[in-house]
Backbone as XML, in Angstrom:
<?xml version="1.0"?>
<chain id="A" units="angstrom">
  <residue number="1" name="GLN">
    <atom name="N" x="156.506" y="200.814" z="33.168"/>
    <atom name="CA" x="155.767" y="199.752" z="33.924"/>
    <atom name="C" x="156.007" y="199.990" z="35.413"/>
  </residue>
  <residue number="2" name="PHE">
    <atom name="N" x="157.209" y="200.332" z="35.848"/>
    <atom name="CA" x="157.427" y="200.575" z="37.192"/>
    <atom name="C" x="156.582" y="201.716" z="37.772"/>
  </residue>
  <residue number="3" name="LEU">
    <atom name="N" x="156.451" y="202.741" z="37.008"/>
    <atom name="CA" x="155.662" y="203.846" z="37.415"/>
    <atom name="C" x="154.185" y="203.521" z="37.614"/>
  </residue>
  <residue number="4" name="LEU">
    <atom name="N" x="153.734" y="202.540" z="36.855"/>
    <atom name="CA" x="152.329" y="202.107" z="36.937"/>
    <atom name="C" x="152.133" y="201.293" z="38.224"/>
  </residue>
  <residue number="5" name="VAL">
    <atom name="N" x="153.021" y="200.669" z="38.735"/>
    <atom name="CA" x="152.885" y="199.781" z="39.855"/>
    <atom name="C" x="153.557" y="200.256" z="41.138"/>
  </residue>
  <residue number="6" name="LYS">
    <atom name="N" x="154.198" y="201.490" z="41.102"/>
    <atom name="CA" x="154.947" y="202.004" z="42.216"/>
    <atom name="C" x="153.996" y="202.068" z="43.523"/>
  </residue>
  <residue number="7" name="ASP">
    <atom name="N" x="152.750" y="202.378" z="43.322"/>
    <atom name="CA" x="151.826" y="202.527" z="44.535"/>
    <atom name="C" x="151.782" y="201.055" z="45.177"/>
  </residue>
  <residue number="8" name="SER">
    <atom name="N" x="151.887" y="200.017" z="44.326"/>
    <atom name="CA" x="151.835" y="198.705" z="44.815"/>
    <atom name="C" x="152.906" y="198.349" z="45.820"/>
  </residue>
  <residue number="9" name="LEU">
    <atom name="N" x="154.056" y="199.002" z="45.615"/>
    <atom name="CA" x="155.243" y="198.805" z="46.495"/>
    <atom name="C" x="154.927" y="199.356" z="47.916"/>
  </residue>
  <residue number="10" name="VAL">
    <atom name="N" x="154.254" y="200.479" z="47.836"/>
    <atom name="CA" x="153.848" y="201.047" z="49.180"/>
    <atom name="C" x="152.873" y="200.207" z="49.812"/>
  </residue>
  <residue number="11" name="SER">
    <atom name="N" x="151.863" y="199.820" z="49.246"/>
    <atom name="CA" x="150.779" y="198.993" z="49.721"/>
    <atom name="C" x="151.292" y="197.697" z="50.251"/>
  </residue>
  <residue number="12" name="ALA">
    <atom name="N" x="152.201" y="197.040" z="49.428"/>
    <atom name="CA" x="152.727" y="195.788" z="49.807"/>
    <atom name="C" x="153.633" y="195.869" z="50.979"/>
  </residue>
  <residue number="13" name="THR">
    <atom name="N" x="154.349" y="196.934" z="51.111"/>
    <atom name="CA" x="155.279" y="197.066" z="52.273"/>
    <atom name="C" x="154.504" y="197.305" z="53.470"/>
  </residue>
  <residue number="14" name="ILE">
    <atom name="N" x="153.538" y="198.121" z="53.445"/>
    <atom name="CA" x="152.686" y="198.403" z="54.634"/>
    <atom name="C" x="151.957" y="197.067" z="55.050"/>
  </residue>
  <residue number="15" name="GLY">
    <atom name="N" x="151.419" y="196.344" z="54.020"/>
    <atom name="CA" x="150.805" y="195.138" z="54.239"/>
    <atom name="C" x="151.707" y="194.043" z="54.946"/>
  </residue>
  <residue number="16" name="LEU">
    <atom name="N" x="152.929" y="194.000" z="54.497"/>
    <atom name="CA" x="153.980" y="193.065" z="55.069"/>
    <atom name="C" x="154.214" y="193.546" z="56.558"/>
  </residue>
  <residue number="17" name="ALA">
    <atom name="N" x="154.317" y="194.859" z="56.750"/>
    <atom name="CA" x="154.607" y="195.350" z="58.090"/>
    <atom name="C" x="153.429" y="194.961" z="59.031"/>
  </residue>
  <residue number="18" name="PHE">
    <atom name="N" x="152.213" y="195.078" z="58.556"/>
    <atom name="CA" x="150.987" y="194.607" z="59.353"/>
    <atom name="C" x="151.155" y="193.148" z="59.643"/>
  </residue>
  <residue number="19" name="LEU">
    <atom name="N" x="151.354" y="192.328" z="58.623"/>
    <atom name="CA" x="151.481" y="190.919" z="58.854"/>
    <atom name="C" x="152.673" y="190.500" z="59.706"/>
  </residue>
  <residue number="20" name="GLY">
    <atom name="N" x="153.751" y="191.161" z="59.447"/>
    <atom name="CA" x="154.904" y="190.853" z="60.211"/>
    <atom name="C" x="154.784" y="191.256" z="61.747"/>
  </residue>
  <residue number="21" name="SER">
    <atom name="N" x="154.046" y="192.205" z="62.030"/>
    <atom name="CA" x="153.786" y="192.761" z="63.419"/>
    <atom name="C" x="152.927" y="191.693" z="64.213"/>
  </residue>
  <residue number="22" name="LEU">
    <atom name="N" x="152.282" y="190.741" z="63.433"/>
    <atom name="CA" x="151.587" y="189.765" z="64.232"/>
    <atom name="C" x="152.616" y="188.847" z="64.924"/>
  </residue>
  <residue number="23" name="LEU">
    <atom name="N" x="153.805" y="188.756" z="64.616"/>
    <atom name="CA" x="154.860" y="188.065" z="65.282"/>
    <atom name="C" x="155.456" y="188.742" z="66.550"/>
  </residue>
  <residue number="24" name="ALA">
    <atom name="N" x="155.121" y="190.000" z="66.629"/>
    <atom name="CA" x="155.616" y="190.897" z="67.722"/>
    <atom name="C" x="154.701" y="190.706" z="68.975"/>
  </residue>
  <residue number="25" name="ALA">
    <atom name="N" x="155.126" y="191.283" z="70.097"/>
    <atom name="CA" x="154.320" y="191.183" z="71.225"/>
    <atom name="C" x="152.989" y="191.862" z="71.065"/>
  </residue>
  <residue number="26" name="ARG">
    <atom name="N" x="153.013" y="192.988" z="70.335"/>
    <atom name="CA" x="151.695" y="193.712" z="70.064"/>
    <atom name="C" x="151.650" y="194.036" z="68.617"/>
  </residue>
  <residue number="27" name="PRO">
    <atom name="N" x="150.454" y="193.828" z="68.031"/>
    <atom name="CA" x="150.345" y="194.119" z="66.560"/>
    <atom name="C" x="150.339" y="195.561" z="66.218"/>
  </residue>
  <residue number="28" name="LEU">
    <atom name="N" x="150.496" y="195.921" z="64.985"/>
    <atom name="CA" x="150.767" y="197.278" z="64.503"/>
    <atom name="C" x="149.451" y="198.075" z="64.755"/>
  </residue>
  <residue number="29" name="ILE">
    <atom name="N" x="148.321" y="197.486" z="64.730"/>
    <atom name="CA" x="147.086" y="198.179" z="64.963"/>
    <atom name="C" x="147.019" y="198.713" z="66.401"/>
  </residue>
  <residue number="30" name="PHE">
    <atom name="N" x="147.426" y="197.861" z="67.314"/>
    <atom name="CA" x="147.549" y="198.338" z="68.690"/>
    <atom name="C" x="148.565" y="199.496" z="68.821"/>
  </residue>
  <residue number="31" name="VAL">
    <atom name="N" x="149.757" y="199.409" z="68.244"/>
    <atom name="CA" x="150.789" y="200.466" z="68.389"/>
    <atom name="C" x="150.150" y="201.851" z="67.792"/>
  </residue>
  <residue number="32" name="ILE">
    <atom name="N" x="149.504" y="201.755" z="66.644"/>
    <atom name="CA" x="149.083" y="202.914" z="65.949"/>
    <atom name="C" x="147.936" y="203.532" z="66.797"/>
  </residue>
  <residue number="33" name="ALA">
    <atom name="N" x="147.031" y="202.730" z="67.210"/>
    <atom name="CA" x="145.952" y="203.214" z="67.968"/>
    <atom name="C" x="146.355" y="203.800" z="69.345"/>
  </residue>
  <residue number="34" name="ARG">
    <atom name="N" x="147.250" y="203.153" z="70.004"/>
    <atom name="CA" x="147.721" y="203.555" z="71.251"/>
    <atom name="C" x="148.370" y="204.892" z="71.229"/>
  </residue>
  <residue number="35" name="ALA">
    <atom name="N" x="149.100" y="205.071" z="69.971"/>
    <atom name="CA" x="149.946" y="206.415" z="69.986"/>
    <atom name="C" x="149.082" y="207.566" z="69.764"/>
  </residue>
  <residue number="36" name="GLN">
    <atom name="N" x="147.831" y="207.434" z="69.519"/>
    <atom name="CA" x="146.943" y="208.558" z="69.162"/>
    <atom name="C" x="146.783" y="209.594" z="70.281"/>
  </residue>
  <residue number="37" name="SER">
    <atom name="N" x="146.832" y="209.211" z="71.534"/>
    <atom name="CA" x="146.761" y="210.102" z="72.645"/>
    <atom name="C" x="147.071" y="209.421" z="73.958"/>
  </residue>
  <residue number="38" name="PRO">
    <atom name="N" x="147.560" y="210.140" z="74.913"/>
    <atom name="CA" x="147.948" y="209.528" z="76.215"/>
    <atom name="C" x="146.704" y="208.850" z="76.888"/>
  </residue>
  <residue number="39" name="GLU">
    <atom name="N" x="145.532" y="209.427" z="76.766"/>
    <atom name="CA" x="144.221" y="208.845" z="77.309"/>
    <atom name="C" x="144.031" y="207.475" z="76.741"/>
  </residue>
  <residue number="40" name="ARG">
    <atom name="N" x="144.225" y="207.442" z="75.394"/>
    <atom name="CA" x="143.949" y="206.190" z="74.649"/>
    <atom name="C" x="145.011" y="205.112" z="75.058"/>
  </residue>
  <residue number="41" name="ALA">
    <atom name="N" x="146.185" y="205.575" z="75.226"/>
    <atom name="CA" x="147.308" y="204.568" z="75.566"/>
    <atom name="C" x="146.935" y="203.918" z="76.969"/>
  </residue>
  <residue number="42" name="VAL">
    <atom name="N" x="146.465" y="204.684" z="77.899"/>
    <atom name="CA" x="145.995" y="204.046" z="79.210"/>
    <atom name="C" x="144.915" y="202.974" z="78.954"/>
  </residue>
  <residue number="43" name="VAL">
    <atom name="N" x="143.952" y="203.387" z="78.176"/>
    <atom name="CA" x="142.849" y="202.433" z="77.878"/>
    <atom name="C" x="143.341" y="201.093" z="77.198"/>
  </residue>
  <residue number="44" name="PHE">
    <atom name="N" x="144.196" y="201.382" z="76.158"/>
    <atom name="CA" x="144.667" y="200.169" z="75.389"/>
    <atom name="C" x="145.620" y="199.306" z="76.229"/>
  </residue>
  <residue number="45" name="ASP">
    <atom name="N" x="146.338" y="199.914" z="77.094"/>
    <atom name="CA" x="147.263" y="199.111" z="78.088"/>
    <atom name="C" x="146.387" y="198.356" z="78.959"/>
  </residue>
  <residue number="46" name="ALA">
    <atom name="N" x="145.331" y="198.834" z="79.429"/>
    <atom name="CA" x="144.428" y="198.161" z="80.459"/>
    <atom name="C" x="143.728" y="197.036" z="79.754"/>
  </residue>
  <residue number="47" name="ARG">
    <atom name="N" x="143.296" y="197.342" z="78.502"/>
    <atom name="CA" x="142.468" y="196.301" z="77.817"/>
    <atom name="C" x="143.340" y="195.196" z="77.236"/>
  </residue>
  <residue number="48" name="TRP">
    <atom name="N" x="144.486" y="195.439" z="77.052"/>
    <atom name="CA" x="145.437" y="194.366" z="76.446"/>
    <atom name="C" x="145.292" y="193.119" z="77.232"/>
  </residue>
  <residue number="49" name="ALA">
    <atom name="N" x="144.949" y="193.195" z="78.505"/>
    <atom name="CA" x="144.889" y="191.917" z="79.365"/>
    <atom name="C" x="143.622" y="191.161" z="78.962"/>
  </residue>
  <residue number="50" name="GLU">
    <atom name="N" x="142.722" y="191.653" z="78.192"/>
    <atom name="CA" x="141.561" y="190.918" z="77.847"/>
    <atom name="C" x="141.744" y="190.111" z="76.531"/>
  </residue>
  <residue number="51" name="PRO">
    <atom name="N" x="141.566" y="188.738" z="76.549"/>
    <atom name="CA" x="141.834" y="187.946" z="75.415"/>
    <atom name="C" x="141.005" y="188.333" z="74.231"/>
  </residue>
  <residue number="52" name="ALA">
    <atom name="N" x="139.812" y="188.740" z="74.391"/>
    <atom name="CA" x="138.990" y="189.080" z="73.259"/>
    <atom name="C" x="139.466" y="190.392" z="72.512"/>
  </residue>
  <residue number="53" name="PHE">
    <atom name="N" x="140.052" y="191.276" z="73.259"/>
    <atom name="CA" x="140.577" y="192.459" z="72.802"/>
    <atom name="C" x="141.827" y="192.263" z="72.003"/>
  </residue>
  <residue number="54" name="ARG">
    <atom name="N" x="142.681" y="191.437" z="72.587"/>
    <atom name="CA" x="144.041" y="191.032" z="71.859"/>
    <atom name="C" x="143.623" y="190.315" z="70.681"/>
  </residue>
  <residue number="55" name="ARG">
    <atom name="N" x="142.734" y="189.426" z="70.605"/>
    <atom name="CA" x="142.292" y="188.696" z="69.426"/>
    <atom name="C" x="141.658" y="189.547" z="68.397"/>
  </residue>
  <residue number="56" name="GLY">
    <atom name="N" x="140.853" y="190.500" z="68.834"/>
    <atom name="CA" x="140.233" y="191.398" z="67.879"/>
    <atom name="C" x="141.380" y="192.346" z="67.166"/>
  </residue>
  <residue number="57" name="LEU">
    <atom name="N" x="142.251" y="192.718" z="68.023"/>
    <atom name="CA" x="143.332" y="193.644" z="67.376"/>
    <atom name="C" x="144.182" y="192.843" z="66.459"/>
  </residue>
  <residue number="58" name="ARG">
    <atom name="N" x="144.598" y="191.638" z="66.850"/>
    <atom name="CA" x="145.300" y="190.867" z="65.918"/>
    <atom name="C" x="144.548" y="190.451" z="64.619"/>
  </residue>
  <residue number="59" name="GLU">
    <atom name="N" x="143.227" y="190.192" z="64.754"/>
    <atom name="CA" x="142.449" y="189.955" z="63.523"/>
    <atom name="C" x="142.437" y="191.157" z="62.714"/>
  </residue>
  <residue number="60" name="MET">
    <atom name="N" x="142.250" y="192.331" z="63.207"/>
    <atom name="CA" x="142.281" y="193.553" z="62.398"/>
    <atom name="C" x="143.483" y="193.792" z="61.655"/>
  </residue>
  <residue number="61" name="THR">
    <atom name="N" x="144.659" y="193.447" z="62.374"/>
    <atom name="CA" x="145.981" y="193.569" z="61.872"/>
    <atom name="C" x="146.132" y="192.649" z="60.722"/>
  </residue>
  <residue number="62" name="GLY">
    <atom name="N" x="145.707" y="191.449" z="60.869"/>
    <atom name="CA" x="145.805" y="190.446" z="59.747"/>
    <atom name="C" x="145.040" y="190.838" z="58.619"/>
  </residue>
  <residue number="63" name="VAL">
    <atom name="N" x="143.801" y="191.199" z="58.844"/>
    <atom name="CA" x="142.917" y="191.544" z="57.691"/>
    <atom name="C" x="143.535" y="192.704" z="56.883"/>
  </residue>
  <residue number="64" name="TRP">
    <atom name="N" x="143.966" y="193.816" z="57.581"/>
    <atom name="CA" x="144.475" y="194.873" z="56.971"/>
    <atom name="C" x="145.752" y="194.527" z="56.079"/>
  </residue>
  <residue number="65" name="GLY">
    <atom name="N" x="146.629" y="193.650" z="56.728"/>
    <atom name="CA" x="147.747" y="193.227" z="55.996"/>
    <atom name="C" x="147.366" y="192.510" z="54.730"/>
  </residue>
  <residue number="66" name="GLY">
    <atom name="N" x="146.572" y="191.541" z="54.911"/>
    <atom name="CA" x="146.041" y="190.756" z="53.685"/>
    <atom name="C" x="145.388" y="191.567" z="52.648"/>
  </residue>
  <residue number="67" name="VAL">
    <atom name="N" x="144.532" y="192.512" z="53.042"/>
    <atom name="CA" x="143.932" y="193.431" z="52.128"/>
    <atom name="C" x="144.879" y="194.285" z="51.318"/>
  </residue>
  <residue number="68" name="LEU">
    <atom name="N" x="145.769" y="194.794" z="51.936"/>
    <atom name="CA" x="146.790" y="195.606" z="51.420"/>
    <atom name="C" x="147.684" y="194.870" z="50.472"/>
  </residue>
  <residue number="69" name="LEU">
    <atom name="N" x="148.023" y="193.572" z="50.695"/>
    <atom name="CA" x="148.765" y="192.787" z="49.876"/>
    <atom name="C" x="147.930" y="192.339" z="48.610"/>
  </residue>
  <residue number="70" name="ALA">
    <atom name="N" x="146.595" y="192.094" z="48.858"/>
    <atom name="CA" x="145.791" y="191.671" z="47.658"/>
    <atom name="C" x="145.618" y="192.961" z="46.799"/>
  </residue>
  <residue number="71" name="GLU">
    <atom name="N" x="145.440" y="194.072" z="47.339"/>
    <atom name="CA" x="145.261" y="195.223" z="46.491"/>
    <atom name="C" x="146.586" y="195.474" z="45.668"/>
  </residue>
  <residue number="72" name="ALA">
    <atom name="N" x="147.641" y="195.408" z="46.254"/>
    <atom name="CA" x="149.034" y="195.439" z="45.484"/>
    <atom name="C" x="149.102" y="194.417" z="44.422"/>
  </residue>
  <residue number="73" name="ALA">
    <atom name="N" x="148.824" y="193.166" z="44.782"/>
    <atom name="CA" x="149.007" y="192.121" z="43.805"/>
    <atom name="C" x="148.022" y="192.281" z="42.651"/>
  </residue>
  <residue number="74" name="THR">
    <atom name="N" x="146.843" y="192.747" z="42.937"/>
    <atom name="CA" x="145.779" y="193.066" z="41.860"/>
    <atom name="C" x="146.268" y="194.070" z="40.953"/>
  </residue>
  <residue number="75" name="ARG">
    <atom name="N" x="146.897" y="195.204" z="41.470"/>
    <atom name="CA" x="147.382" y="196.194" z="40.606"/>
    <atom name="C" x="148.531" y="195.764" z="39.785"/>
  </residue>
  <residue number="76" name="VAL">
    <atom name="N" x="149.468" y="194.957" z="40.351"/>
    <atom name="CA" x="150.555" y="194.426" z="39.572"/>
    <atom name="C" x="150.074" y="193.466" z="38.418"/>
  </residue>
  <residue number="77" name="GLY">
    <atom name="N" x="149.100" y="192.627" z="38.845"/>
    <atom name="CA" x="148.480" y="191.757" z="37.887"/>
    <atom name="C" x="147.850" y="192.421" z="36.716"/>
  </residue>
  <residue number="78" name="LEU">
    <atom name="N" x="147.117" y="193.530" z="37.012"/>
    <atom name="CA" x="146.402" y="194.262" z="35.995"/>
    <atom name="C" x="147.374" y="194.889" z="35.061"/>
  </residue>
  <residue number="79" name="SER">
    <atom name="N" x="148.597" y="195.325" z="35.650"/>
    <atom name="CA" x="149.500" y="196.070" z="34.766"/>
    <atom name="C" x="149.919" y="195.209" z="33.587"/>
  </residue>
  <residue number="80" name="GLY">
    <atom name="N" x="149.899" y="193.904" z="33.788"/>
    <atom name="CA" x="150.276" y="193.027" z="32.699"/>
    <atom name="C" x="149.221" y="192.619" z="31.788"/>
  </residue>
  <residue number="81" name="LEU">
    <atom name="N" x="147.978" y="193.061" z="32.187"/>
    <atom name="CA" x="146.743" y="192.655" z="31.485"/>
    <atom name="C" x="146.046" y="193.733" z="30.679"/>
  </residue>
  <residue number="82" name="ILE">
    <atom name="N" x="146.046" y="194.919" z="31.221"/>
    <atom name="CA" x="145.387" y="196.043" z="30.578"/>
    <atom name="C" x="146.412" y="197.039" z="30.078"/>
  </residue>
  <residue number="83" name="PRO">
    <atom name="N" x="146.013" y="197.976" z="29.177"/>
    <atom name="CA" x="146.837" y="199.063" z="28.685"/>
    <atom name="C" x="147.136" y="200.077" z="29.863"/>
  </residue>
  <residue number="84" name="PRO">
    <atom name="N" x="148.375" y="200.644" z="29.728"/>
    <atom name="CA" x="148.713" y="201.620" z="30.863"/>
    <atom name="C" x="147.760" y="202.831" z="31.049"/>
  </residue>
  <residue number="85" name="ALA">
    <atom name="N" x="147.075" y="203.263" z="30.117"/>
    <atom name="CA" x="146.070" y="204.295" z="30.254"/>
    <atom name="C" x="144.881" y="203.782" z="31.030"/>
  </residue>
  <residue number="86" name="ALA">
    <atom name="N" x="144.514" y="202.576" z="30.806"/>
    <atom name="CA" x="143.409" y="201.979" z="31.588"/>
    <atom name="C" x="143.814" y="201.780" z="33.013"/>
  </residue>
  <residue number="87" name="LEU">
    <atom name="N" x="145.032" y="201.305" z="33.224"/>
    <atom name="CA" x="145.421" y="201.148" z="34.657"/>
    <atom name="C" x="145.535" y="202.462" z="35.400"/>
  </residue>
  <residue number="88" name="LEU">
    <atom name="N" x="145.848" y="203.458" z="34.752"/>
    <atom name="CA" x="145.906" y="204.829" z="35.407"/>
    <atom name="C" x="144.504" y="205.253" z="35.824"/>
  </residue>
  <residue number="89" name="LEU">
    <atom name="N" x="143.534" y="204.849" z="35.052"/>
    <atom name="CA" x="142.112" y="205.089" z="35.525"/>
    <atom name="C" x="141.536" y="204.229" z="36.521"/>
  </residue>
  <residue number="90" name="VAL">
    <atom name="N" x="142.049" y="202.950" z="36.431"/>
    <atom name="CA" x="141.499" y="201.893" z="37.387"/>
    <atom name="C" x="142.222" y="201.912" z="38.763"/>
  </residue>
  <residue number="91" name="SER">
    <atom name="N" x="143.418" y="202.277" z="38.749"/>
    <atom name="CA" x="144.209" y="202.241" z="39.898"/>
    <atom name="C" x="143.625" y="202.984" z="41.223"/>
  </residue>
  <residue number="92" name="PRO">
    <atom name="N" x="143.171" y="204.147" z="40.999"/>
    <atom name="CA" x="142.549" y="204.838" z="42.241"/>
    <atom name="C" x="141.207" y="204.071" z="42.661"/>
  </residue>
  <residue number="93" name="LEU">
    <atom name="N" x="140.612" y="203.432" z="41.675"/>
    <atom name="CA" x="139.379" y="202.735" z="42.009"/>
    <atom name="C" x="139.767" y="201.361" z="42.830"/>
  </residue>
  <residue number="94" name="LEU">
    <atom name="N" x="140.880" y="200.802" z="42.489"/>
    <atom name="CA" x="141.288" y="199.704" z="43.190"/>
    <atom name="C" x="141.510" y="199.948" z="44.724"/>
  </residue>
  <residue number="95" name="ALA">
    <atom name="N" x="142.098" y="201.089" z="45.085"/>
    <atom name="CA" x="142.287" y="201.488" z="46.418"/>
    <atom name="C" x="140.905" y="201.579" z="47.181"/>
  </residue>
  <residue number="96" name="VAL">
    <atom name="N" x="139.970" y="202.242" z="46.435"/>
    <atom name="CA" x="138.585" y="202.489" z="46.996"/>
    <atom name="C" x="137.945" y="201.086" z="47.161"/>
  </residue>
  <residue number="97" name="ALA">
    <atom name="N" x="138.107" y="200.198" z="46.142"/>
    <atom name="CA" x="137.388" y="198.975" z="46.212"/>
    <atom name="C" x="137.875" y="198.016" z="47.338"/>
  </residue>
  <residue number="98" name="PHE">
    <atom name="N" x="139.175" y="198.134" z="47.537"/>
    <atom name="CA" x="139.775" y="197.307" z="48.529"/>
    <atom name="C" x="139.720" y="197.852" z="50.003"/>
  </residue>
  <residue number="99" name="LEU">
    <atom name="N" x="140.080" y="199.159" z="50.143"/>
    <atom name="CA" x="140.296" y="199.694" z="51.309"/>
    <atom name="C" x="138.913" y="200.277" z="51.942"/>
  </residue>
  <residue number="100" name="GLY">
    <atom name="N" x="137.977" y="200.657" z="51.074"/>
    <atom name="CA" x="136.695" y="201.053" z="51.509"/>
    <atom name="C" x="136.052" y="200.013" z="52.299"/>
  </residue>
  <residue number="101" name="PRO">
    <atom name="N" x="135.775" y="198.869" z="51.817"/>
    <atom name="CA" x="135.074" y="197.765" z="52.652"/>
    <atom name="C" x="135.848" y="197.391" z="53.895"/>
  </residue>
  <residue number="102" name="VAL">
    <atom name="N" x="137.118" y="197.346" z="53.800"/>
    <atom name="CA" x="137.860" y="196.933" z="55.056"/>
    <atom name="C" x="137.867" y="198.091" z="56.066"/>
  </residue>
  <residue number="103" name="GLY">
    <atom name="N" x="137.775" y="199.409" z="55.703"/>
    <atom name="CA" x="137.603" y="200.464" z="56.543"/>
    <atom name="C" x="136.335" y="200.331" z="57.294"/>
  </residue>
  <residue number="104" name="LEU">
    <atom name="N" x="135.185" y="200.130" z="56.495"/>
    <atom name="CA" x="133.904" y="199.923" z="57.050"/>
    <atom name="C" x="133.781" y="198.796" z="58.037"/>
  </residue>
  <residue number="105" name="TRP">
    <atom name="N" x="134.432" y="197.679" z="57.665"/>
    <atom name="CA" x="134.515" y="196.428" z="58.540"/>
    <atom name="C" x="135.273" y="196.839" z="59.830"/>
  </residue>
  <residue number="106" name="THR">
    <atom name="N" x="136.292" y="197.571" z="59.638"/>
    <atom name="CA" x="137.078" y="197.998" z="60.955"/>
    <atom name="C" x="136.276" y="198.827" z="61.829"/>
  </residue>
  <residue number="107" name="VAL">
    <atom name="N" x="135.522" y="199.713" z="61.278"/>
    <atom name="CA" x="134.597" y="200.556" z="62.174"/>
    <atom name="C" x="133.686" y="199.662" z="62.948"/>
  </residue>
  <residue number="108" name="ARG">
    <atom name="N" x="133.036" y="198.701" z="62.247"/>
    <atom name="CA" x="132.031" y="197.806" z="62.906"/>
    <atom name="C" x="132.799" y="196.971" z="63.874"/>
  </residue>
  <residue number="109" name="ARG">
    <atom name="N" x="133.991" y="196.471" z="63.590"/>
    <atom name="CA" x="134.740" y="195.586" z="64.446"/>
    <atom name="C" x="135.143" y="196.308" z="65.728"/>
  </residue>
  <residue number="110" name="ARG">
    <atom name="N" x="135.569" y="197.629" z="65.603"/>
    <atom name="CA" x="135.881" y="198.380" z="66.745"/>
    <atom name="C" x="134.754" y="198.631" z="67.683"/>
  </residue>
  <residue number="111" name="ARG">
    <atom name="N" x="133.614" y="198.776" z="67.049"/>
    <atom name="CA" x="132.342" y="199.023" z="67.867"/>
    <atom name="C" x="132.101" y="197.660" z="68.619"/>
  </residue>
  <residue number="112" name="SER">
    <atom name="N" x="132.233" y="196.562" z="68.060"/>
    <atom name="CA" x="131.999" y="195.328" z="68.754"/>
    <atom name="C" x="133.036" y="195.085" z="69.881"/>
  </residue>
  <residue number="113" name="LEU">
    <atom name="N" x="134.265" y="195.549" z="69.624"/>
    <atom name="CA" x="135.318" y="195.464" z="70.660"/>
    <atom name="C" x="134.976" y="196.400" z="71.880"/>
  </residue>
  <residue number="114" name="LYS">
    <atom name="N" x="134.365" y="197.462" z="71.620"/>
    <atom name="CA" x="134.009" y="198.466" z="72.676"/>
    <atom name="C" x="132.852" y="197.848" z="73.497"/>
  </residue>
  <residue number="115" name="GLU">
    <atom name="N" x="131.994" y="197.144" z="72.763"/>
    <atom name="CA" x="130.806" y="196.612" z="73.532"/>
    <atom name="C" x="131.173" y="195.491" z="74.390"/>
  </residue>
  <residue number="116" name="THR">
    <atom name="N" x="132.370" y="194.820" z="74.205"/>
    <atom name="CA" x="132.737" y="193.740" z="75.059"/>
    <atom name="C" x="133.459" y="194.187" z="76.271"/>
  </residue>
  <residue number="117" name="SER">
    <atom name="N" x="133.691" y="195.475" z="76.372"/>
    <atom name="CA" x="134.577" y="195.984" z="77.593"/>
    <atom name="C" x="133.539" y="196.253" z="78.704"/>
  </residue>
</chain>
């Protein structure tokens, strides 16, 4: 049973880290994006003064945290409802079903944040 839901522990831990970072000065999305390059760090530091930018990054962080927790909870719930072999087949599809749409939403949200600058 544990082996069937071990991926859920990773998803849930990351989801909780995202949600927990909303209590910090800067959310995890900001920290991750800023760390990608020195040029990006300069841009992110400058834009942090914009309320819409801060709100957008906090929104993205919250959505990702919630989706990761929902994906983990769904996998754990299914582990009690369907046979292990079926869960092994469905598990990768859960990741695609949850993370695909939120990934596309993030791309669109990033574009809208760039347009407000």
